[in-house]
N, C-alpha and C positions, 0 to 999 in steps of 0.2 A: 611593917607588915600590912597595916590597914591601907596605907597609901598604895602599896604594891597591889593589894587585892582590888582596890577601887580602879586602878589603872587597867587591870585585866577586864573588869566589867565594862568599862568604857570601850575598850578594844573589842570586846565581844559584841556590844551593841552596834558599834560602827561596822564591824564585819557583817553582822546580821543585816544591817541596812543596805550594805553594799551588795550582798548576795541577793537580797530581795529585789533590789533595783535591776541587777543583772538578770534575775529570773523573769521579772515582768517585762524587761526589754526583749529578752529572748522570746517570751511568749507572744509579745506584741509583734515581733518580727515574723514569727511563724504564722501568726494569725493574718497579718497584713501582706506579707510578701512571699510566703512559701505555701500558701493554701492550695490543696489539691482536691478538696472535698466540699460538697454542698450538703448541708443538713437542714432539717426542719425544726423550727420555723425561721430561725434568725439569719441564716446565710443565703444571700442571693447575689446574682451578677446583674449589673445594670448595663444598658447600652450607651452610657456616657463615656465609655472608653477608659474609666478609672480602675475597674476591677476585672481580674482574670483569675483563672485557675492555672497553676503550673504543676506538672507532674513532679514526683519526688526527686528525681535526678535531673530535672530541668531539660527533659527531652521534648515535651510537647506543652502547648499552652492552649487554653480554651477561653474564648471571650467573644465579644461583638467586634465586627470589623466591617470595613467598606472595601470592596475589591479595588486593587491597585489602579486599574484602568477605568473605573467608574467615574462618571462626571457628576453624578447626583449625590444625594445624601442618604441613600438606602443603606441599611445595615443588616447584618446577618450574624447569627451565632455560629461559630465555627471552631475547628481545631486546626492548629498549624504547628510547624516545627518551631520550637522556642528560639527566639531571636533570629529567625531566618530573615534575610534581607536581600531581595524582596521576599515578602511573606509567602511561604509555601503552604497553602491551605490543603488539608487532606480530608476534611469532612465539614459539611454544612447542614445545619438543622432545618432552618426555615428557608430553604433554597427557592421555593416557589411562592413565598409570601414575605417579602422584605418589610422591614420597619422603616417608616418614612420620617420619624422624628425621635427624639430622646424621651426617656421616661419608661422604657420597657424593662421588665425584670425576667430573669431566668432563675427559677426557683422550684422547690418542691411545694406543691399547693395542698390545700386541705383535703382534696380527694385522693391524695397519695400519688399524683403524677408529677413528672418533670414537665414544666411548661414554660413557654415564652408568652408572656401576657402584657398587654398594654391597653389601658382605658377599657377594661372589662372585655377585651377581645383576645382570643387565643390565636397566636400566630404559629405555634407548633406545640405538640404534646406527645408524650410516650404512648398515650391512648390505652392505658391500663385500667382495670376495674377499680372502683373506689375501695378505700380501706378505712376502717374505723380508727386507726392509730398511725398516722403518717410519721410520727416522731421516730419510729424505728427505721425509717428509710433514709438512704443517703446516696449521693452520686459522686463517684470518684474518677478522676482522670489518671489513668495508668501511664507508665513510661513506655508502653507499647503504642500509645495514641488511642487506646480504647477508653471510651467513657462508659463506665459500668454503673448501673442503677440497681440497688439491691435493698433487701429487707432483712433486718437482723432481729426480728421479733422472736425467732427461735434462738435460744441462747446457745444451742449446740451447733447450729449450721446457719450460715447466711445464704439466703436465696437470691440468685441473680434474676431480676425481673426483666431487665432490658439492657442491651449493650450496643453501642454504635457500630461495632464490628459486624453485626448482623444487619445493619442498615447503612451500607456504604453509599458514598456519592460517586465521585469519579476516580477515587484512589483506593488501591489495595495495599494493605500494610502487613508486615510480618505478624503472624498470629491469627489472621483471618483464615477461613476455610472456604475455598471456592467450590460451592455446591450448586445444584440445579436451582436453588432458591435465592442465590446471590447474584447480583449483576451490578456492574458499574454503569453509570449514566453520565455522559459528558455534560459540561457546562454549555449553556446556550452560546456564550461568548466569553472572552477573557474578562469582560466587565460585568457579566451577569451569570451567577451560579445556577440559574433556573435550569431545569432539566432540558438538555439539548436533544438532538435527534439521534445520536449514536449511543448504542449500548453494547457492553461486552459481557458475555455470559457463556455458560455451558449449554449446548443444544445437541441432544441425542449423542452425548459422549464426546463431542468435539467443541473446541473453543471457537466462537464466532463473534464478529462485530456486526451488529445489525443497524439498519437505518429504519427509524420509525417502527421498530419491533418486528418487522417481517421481511425486509429486503436484506439479503446477505451482502455486506460490504467487503468482508474479508473472512476467510476461514482457515484455521490452522490444521495441519495434518492431512489435508487432502493429497492423495498420492496415487500413482498408478505405476505399472511397469514401464510406461513411456517416459514419465517425468513426475516431478513432485513440486508442490507449491512451497511457499515460505513456511518454515516450521519454527516453532519456539525453541530456543536453546533449552537443554535439559535442566539447567539451573533455574530457569524461569518457571518451567513446568513444576519442578519440585517446590519452588517457592509458593505457587498457587495451591498446591495440595499438602504441603509439609506443615502440618499442625501437630501439636503434642496431645491432642484429644483432651480428655478430662484430666486436669492436673490439680493435685491438692493445693489449695490456696488458703491461707489463714481464715478459717470460719467462712469459706465460700464453697460453691460448687459450680461446675459447668463453665469455667472460665478457661479459654484457650490462651496459653502463654506462648510467646514467640520463640522460635529457635534462634539461638544467639547468632548464628552465621548470617542471618538475614535482617538483623536489627537496623542496618543502614541501607535498606533496600525498599523501593516502592514501585508500584506499577500505576501508571496514569493513563486514562483514556481522555485525550485532549479534545478541544472543541472541533477539530477537523476530522475526528474519527480515527486518529492515529493512536495505537497502543504503544506506550513507551515504558521501557524497563530501565529504571534509574538506580545508581549505586552511589553512596557517599564515601568520600575519602578525605581525611583531614588535610591532606596536602593539595588535592585537586578540586575539592568541593564536590558538588553533584555532577556526575558524568553519565551520559546516555549510553547504555550498553547494547540496546537492541530496540528496534521499532518495526511496526507493521501496520498497514501496508507500506512497504519501503519506497515503492515507486508506483506510478500510475498503472503499470502493467500488472501489479500485484493486487489491485482492486478486483474483487470478484466480477468477472464478466464485464469489465469496464467498457469494452467496445462492442458489446452485444454478440449475438450469435454469428459465427463465421467471420467475425472481425479479428484481425491479427494485429498484435501490439509489438512495436519495436522500441525499447526504451532508449536506444542510441540515436534515434531520429528526432528532429524537432517536431515534425508531424508524425506522431507515434502510430497512428492507426491507418490501416488500409484493408481492403477486402482481398480475400484469396482469389487467385485466378479462377475464372468461371463464376464469379460472384459480383454483385453490384450493391451499392448502398441501398438499404431498405427504404430510406427517405433521402433522396439527393438534396433536397432543400435543407434538411437538418444538418447534413454534412457540410454544406456550404456555410451554415451558421456556426460550425464548430461543435455540434452535438453529435457524437458518434455512438451514443448509447443504444440506438436502435439496431445497430449491427448491419449485417449484410444478408442478402437473399440470393438464391441461385438465379443465374441468367437463363438457364434452361433446366427443364425437369430431368430427373434421373430415374433409374429403375428400368431403363430400356436395355435391350440386348447388346447394344453397342457402346455401353459405358466404358470408361477407362479410368485411370487413376493418376493423380499428380503426386509425385514423390517429394516430400518435404523433409529437410534435415534440420537438426538443432532446434526442434520445436517443443514447446510445452503445450499441453492440452489437458482439459479437465478429465475427470474419471471416466473410464470406459464403461459401457453398459453390460458387457459380457466378455468373458475370456474362457478359453478351453484349450485342451491339448490338441495338437495338430501335427501332421507328418512333415509338412513343408510349407514354404511361403506360398507356393502355387495353390495348395489346398486352402490356405487362409484367404487368399484372393478370391477363390471360387466361392467360399462360404459367404463372403461379403457381396459378391455379384448376385448370388442366389437368394440373398436375404434382403427383402425390401421393407423398410427403407434403411439399408446400411449406408451410413454417411462416410465412413472411413474405417481403415483397419491398420494394424501394426503387427508385425511378426517378431516375436522374441525367441531367438534361437537358444536352445538349451546348451548348457556348458557341461564340462566334465565335473562329475560329482566329487565331493571331498571324501566320500566314503571309500573304504578299502577296496570294494568290489569294482570301483571305477565305472559304475554304470552312469551314463550321461543323463543329466536332468532333461525333462521333457521340453519340447518346443511348445510355445503358447501363441495363440491367436487372440488378439484384442480387437473387439468390435465396438464401434460407436453407432448405435441405431438412432440416437437422438441428435439434435443439433450440436455442433462443436462449439464449446465455450472455452474461455480462458486461454486462447491461443496466443503464444508469445514466440517471436523469432529470436534467433541468436541466443538461445537459452543454454547456458553453460552446462547444466546438469541433465540435459536431454538424453534419452535413451535411444531405442531403435527408431528407424525412419517412420514417418507417418504418411500413409497413402490415402489421399482424399479423393472420393469418388466424384467424377465429373462426366458430363455428357460429351460425346465426341465432337458435337457441334461447337463446344466451347474450347476444345483443345486442338481442333484441326488447324494445322499450321498453314498460313498462306504460303504460296510458292516462295521458296528460298528463305523463309523465316527460320530463325534459330530456335532450338529447344529452350523451354523455360530454364532459368537458373534459380533453383529453389523456388521462392515465392515470386520471383521477378519474371515477368513475361518480356521476351525480347522481340519487339515488333520489327518488321522489315522497315527500313533497310539496315538497322543496326546489326552488327556482326560480332560474333564471338569466335569465329574460325573461318577458314578458307572455304568450307563447304556450305556456308549459309550466309544470308544477308548480302549486302553490297560490299565488295572489297574496300571501297573508299571509306566505309564506316566501320572498318575493322579496328576498333579502339577499346574493345571490351574483352574481359577474361572471366570465365566462370570457374570458381573453385568448387568442383563437384562434391568434395568431401564435406563441405560446410554449407553449400548452397548460396555462398556470397558472390556478389558480382562486383567487379572493379572496372574503373575507367582509366585508360592509360593516356598520358600526355607527355610532352617533352620534359616537363618539370617534375613528373612523378606519377605515381599510381594512387588512385583515390577510390574509396568505397562508394558504391552507388546506393543512395537511399531510396529513390523512387524513379520510375519512368512513366511518363504520361504520354501515351500515343496520340491522344486527341489534340493536344496542343504542342506536340513534338518537343517535349522538354525532358531533361535529365537533371536530377538533383544529386550532386556528389558532395562528399564531406572531406574537410581538411581538419585533422585533429593534431597535427604535429607541430604547429607553430603557436606560440603564446601570443595570440592577438589581444588578449585582455590585460596584458602587463603594460601599465602606463610607461614604465621605464624604457620599453622598447619602442615607444611611440605608436604602438598598435599598427605597425606596418603590415600590409597585406602581402602575401606571397605572389609573385608573378605567375600567372597562368598562361603558358604558351600554347594557345589553342590554334589549330589550323582548320581551314575549311574541310568538311562541311559543318564544323562545330564553332559556335561563338558564345561568349558569356553574355547572359541576359541580366542577372542580378545576383546579389549575395545577401545572406542573412547571418548575423553574428549573435551568438548567445554566450554570455559570460556567467561564471558561477556554476555551482554544482547543485543548486536547489531550484526546482521548478514548482511554484506554489508551495504546498505543504509536503511535497515528495522529494526524496533524494533522487537526483538524476544520475544516469550512467555516463553522462557527457563529461569528458575530462575537465579537471579543475582549471586548465589554462583556457578553456572555452572551446567553442566549436564554430566553424564556418561551414555553412551549406551554400554551395554555388549552383545557381540555376543556369543550365546550358541548353541552348536551342540548337536543334539540327535542321539544316536546310532540306527542302524536299528533294528527293533523289531523281536522277535521270532515269531513262528506261533501263530495265534490268538486263544484266549480262546473260548471254546464252551461248551454248556450243552446238545446239541442234534444234530443229523445229519443235521437238518434244518439250524443250525447256519453256516454250512460250504458250503451251496449252493452258497454263494457269493464268495467263494474261490475255483475256479475250481481245479480239480485233487487233492482234499484233503478229508480226512475222520476224523470225530470227534472220538478221542480215547485217551487213557491214555498210553503213552509209557514210562513214567518215574516212574510209580508206586507211585507217590505222591498224587494221587487222583484228580489231576487237568487235565481236558480234554482240548485238543487243536486240531485244524484242521491240522493234520499232512499230509504231502504230500504223495501221493500214490507212489508205487514202480516205479522206473525209473524217478522220479521227485524229485527235491530238492527245499527247501525253499529259496527264494531270498528276504531278508529283505529290500533291497533297492527298488526292483520292487513291493514288497508286493504281491508276487504270487509264485505259484509252477512252476518251469521251468525245462526243460530238459537240459542236458549237462552242460556247464560252468555256474557257478552261484556264487553269493556273499552271503556268509552265514551271519547270524545275529551275532551281537557282543556277544550275550548271549551264543552262541555255542562256541565262542572262549574262554569263561571263564570256560568252563567245563574241 
């Protein structure tokens, strides 16, 4: 019995020793590897890279880091997704004051603040008032990514003193509340988390991205009856506003907890001013769900007043007919931000309107009920300075009485901004006010096709232009212009009358596929047209923007037209618009032309009869 009892005692002592070892090992493990809290005075984080905080469920990690693309030794205190590779940083404390060497500490100091300090210098602080007893304060990293600094001096309630969710950097996480007091500020570069020039915030009830705090780079939710700009998806808007408010938390108050549906979601304002909406999936990793501005045309007034943007063209910007670059030199240098100005003043009695289809435009200045489009047009003509109008025809009401909804007249009295061509979601046509001096067609010139001016001798039909140049077709329903050749029909991007060039687009052949050898399609052009040059763009991304150019690439072909011969005529009246000419048949082929009178020669470049030196038409050279 004694031996048996002694054996039991030894077993008990051994078991006690083993349990103690396990307990201390577990405690050591928790202390060293699963710590999510900083307390006073013993616990601190150093910038030697050896110590971090990890949230309870290992979702986020806090510690010192050096940006992935940084070439220096600067270090910052930040929060990132645990074990993310490359590291996805969501918050930075000392973003504007990096540490240049090791030895710094992140800790609760004697005055009761959370601080980053090094050699008696403070690099970052919560900036709270002093306390007589910092021992009751602690900082905890939550699984939401929120760093919460609190005081438990009151045994019944823990008071939140400060939390990182109320001081974001460039990232919005689930549980934050996007209010007028919160804004995201981009990094200066991918290598430097210092505050950049872009900010995202609420401004007078709408979400905006600003440059240097005052220039609107992009705005969400701007809309009119004519068109609307890019809008956030509903899920993203809910994410920005969807908080649970004040939620009971063990011995805490005023902590916002994340809705579970958005736990794997984040919004990032990147260094180029692009707002990105990301979602995490265990199978596909992080995927980009939405972004804005999506393309250059989406940037707020990217091409200035009266500048029109076409995302399908390599050169996206041009002025409306009747307008010219405000600074021609800037445009030559590729800077279109100054926009366009009118070639002639308006508000005269003889003003007219240019009809544009599939256009997006900024918010109108006024709208009101009107009987008809004629009345809307008159309102614009009688209101100076009315720049443009649009007529919205009322439809049949859904109410049982079947009363039609009212017609509306939209008026723009200020400059036209955010103009975009070929806009898929455009509404009614836009009528831009012009002086008749800017729209008066030269003899035999064709009517404009949308935003495209068709200069003589180019022709879209038998009743205008020179029949030899009848290679164009205008789609009146869309305002698009096409160029016809023996090998196919191509979209016209631009026409430059001054240098007699046409730029057409070919999107149907995969020029960028190396397996096809990048072979170019044969363009069978006949006189008076000939190919001058071509430009090839491959890929779908231009700069930081998503392009609407097809993934197989785009070729823009520059075509030159030769100066035309004398205009055709059927009677002397046809030559009245061509001074110093007479309608006659000089070749004996039965075709009448406006031939220049004696002492005058036809100048196909100037499209007139001139005295002295002249440039003759290509067709005369062929004789």
